[in-house]
N, C-alpha and C positions, 0 to 999 in steps of 0.2 A: 556414525556419520561422517568421520574422517575419510573413510573409503568412498561414501556415495558423493562426496563433494567432488570427485573427479568424473564424475558422469557429465557428459556433453551438455545435457540440457536439463535443469532442474526447476521446479516451480514450488516455492516455499509459501504455505498459505497459513495465516493466522494474523494475530494483532500485531499492527505495525511495528511496535516498540519491542514484542517478544522475538518476531522474526529478525529483525534487525540484529538483536544481540545473538541470537542462534548463528545468524550467518557470520558476524564477525567472530565468535568464538570458535565456529568450525574453520574459518580461513586462519585464524591463529595456530590452531593445532595442527593444519598443514604446513604453513609458511614459517612458522617460527621452529627455530633449531632446537628449542627447549621444549616442544610439544605443547606451545600455548601457554608460557609461563606469566603473560599477562602484564609484564613489566619492562620486557627488553625493547628496543627502539622499533622491531619489526611489529610487535604486538600494537606498541602504541600507534604507528602508523596505521595500521590496520584499522583501529578503531576511530582514528581521525580522517579516514577514507582516503589516505595519501600512501598507500604501500605500492610500490612499482610494479607489483605483479597483479595489482587490481586496477580496473576501472569502474568508477559509481555513477549512475545516472538517476536524476530525479526530475519530474516535470516542470519545466520552467513556468508554465501557465496552467491552465485547467487540464490539459491535455500535453502528450509529448509531440514534438515537431520532427519532422524527418531530418531537418538541419542538426539535431542534439546528436544524431547517430554518426555524421561525417566522420568524427575522430575514430569510433568504434571500427568503421570499415577501413580506416587508413591504417589501423593498428593490426586489424586481422590478415591484412594483405602481407604482412611480415611472418615469415617462417621462424618459428621457434627452434631452439635446440631440442634433441630428443629427450632430454630429462626436464625441460622446461613446463611450467604450467601458468597459465594467466586466465584471470577470472573477471567476466564482465557481470556487473550487479546492477540489474535493473529495479528500482524500487517503484512502489505503485504502478505495477505493469497492468494493471487493469484499465489505466487510463493511456495505453499505447494507441488506441485507435486503429482502425483498419488498414491506414495508409502505412503507419509505422510497422505494424505487424506483418504485413504483407513484405515489406522490404527486408525485415528481419527473418523471416520464416526461413529462408534457404540456409544462412549461417547458423541458425539455430538446430536445424534439422542434420547438417552436416558440417560441425565447424571445422576448421583445420586441426590437425593434431597438436595438442597442448592446451587448446583454448576451451574454456567451459563457460555456459551461460546460466546465471542465478537470476531467476525472475521472483520478486515478493510482492505479495498482494493479501488484502483482506477479502478481495470479492473475486474469488475464482470464476464465478458464473459470468463477468463482464470481459473475460478474455475471450478472444476468438478460439473456436474448438480446435482449428488447425495448430494454433499455438499450444493449448493444452495437451494434445495428442503427442506432441513432440517431447515432452517434458516427463521426467520422473518426479513424482509429487510427494512433498513431505507437508504434514499438517502440525501447526502447533496451537494449544489450547492454554487459555489463561488458568490459572489456578485459582480455586473457589474463593480466596481472599481478596483477588484482584478485582477491583471495581471500577466502572468509568466515574472518574472524578471531575468531569466536565461539569462547570456550573449550568452551562446552557443545556446540556443533557438532563441535568437534575430538575430544572425549571419545566422543561417541556415533557417531562413525563410525570410531573406531579399530580396528584389526585385533585388538587384544588385548581382554581383559575388561575391562568397567568397574569401576572402583574405587568402590564405593557411598559410601564416606566421603568419598573427594576430590571425587565428583561432588555431594553434598549441600552440602559447603562452598562449592563454585563456585556452586550453584544460590541459596543464601542471599545470595551477593555479587551476583550479576546481578539478582536482584529482578524476574525476567521476569514479564510481565503476560499476559493472556489473547491479545492481538492477537499479541504477539510469539511466544507459544506456536504459535500457528497459523502463522506465517511459518517458525519452526524446523521444524515437522513437515514442512512443504512442502519445505524444503530437505533435509531428511533422506530424504523419499521420492525426491526425485530422484536423490541420491547413491546410495541403494542401488538404485535402477532402473538406474542406469548400471553399478553393480557387477555386478548381476546379468545384465545384457545381455552384459558382457565375460567375465564368468566365472560360470555359473549354479549356485552352490554351495548347498548345504541352507541354510548359515548366512544367507547373503544373502537367500534365498527366507523364511527365518523371520522375520528383521528386518523385511522388506517388508511381510509378512502383519500383524505387531505394529503398526506405523507406521501401515499403512492402516487399522486397527481405530480406533486414536487419532485419526485425522483424521475419522472419523465421529462420535466423541465428544469434541470437543475441551473443555479445561476451561472451567467457568463461572467468572463473575466471583469472584475472591479465592480460587480453588482451584488455582491455577497450580502451586504448590511440590508438594501432595499429587499432583496429577496427574502431575508429572514423576518424584517417587519412586516411584509406583506403575509408570510406564512403564519406569523404569530396572530394577526387579525383574523384571519381564516380559522384557527384554532380556537378562538374566545368563543 
């Protein structure tokens, strides 16, 4: 992986936390003078997303905005020394959207010497094909003992009826946002798809249909709580 991280454009696919840890570890091995010791200032700065040879991006809202990447284009306009390397890490790349994807396409396809793009996502299918085709892909899978510990996920996948009052209480505690809502919807759809394939009951089919419709119309910024309240009512 240490050599592969020098590819101009890479797509890292898998669980958000697992992929993030893998990226940080690979960067440490590349940028640390001690091959990723994990304790030096360089390694700590990478973990804190503050290393001078990296620039990290996360969506400020439900999707990225073009303005977020102004700093990227300012940086990439500067020529690096022959032996220098600089990494742009774009987290949750599946919410780049068409406008941002098209704007980034040229530099991802042919970045100036020494610049590297690392795109991270759980949902490869939501990226534009033109972006996918420019990237070297890496897949990361959770180990068997890693389980989804989301209370909301547990409640929404229970074989029993959902208690609306308990669900609303947990919903208020989690303060789930728009992007996390998209992730949870995908997890729910995957869960009920597997349930339906294993045992094609009418209930599993009903939940799949409701969740599929919700995926087509995810919550807008600031509307996640209302979105989940309505979804739970539909699932009852």
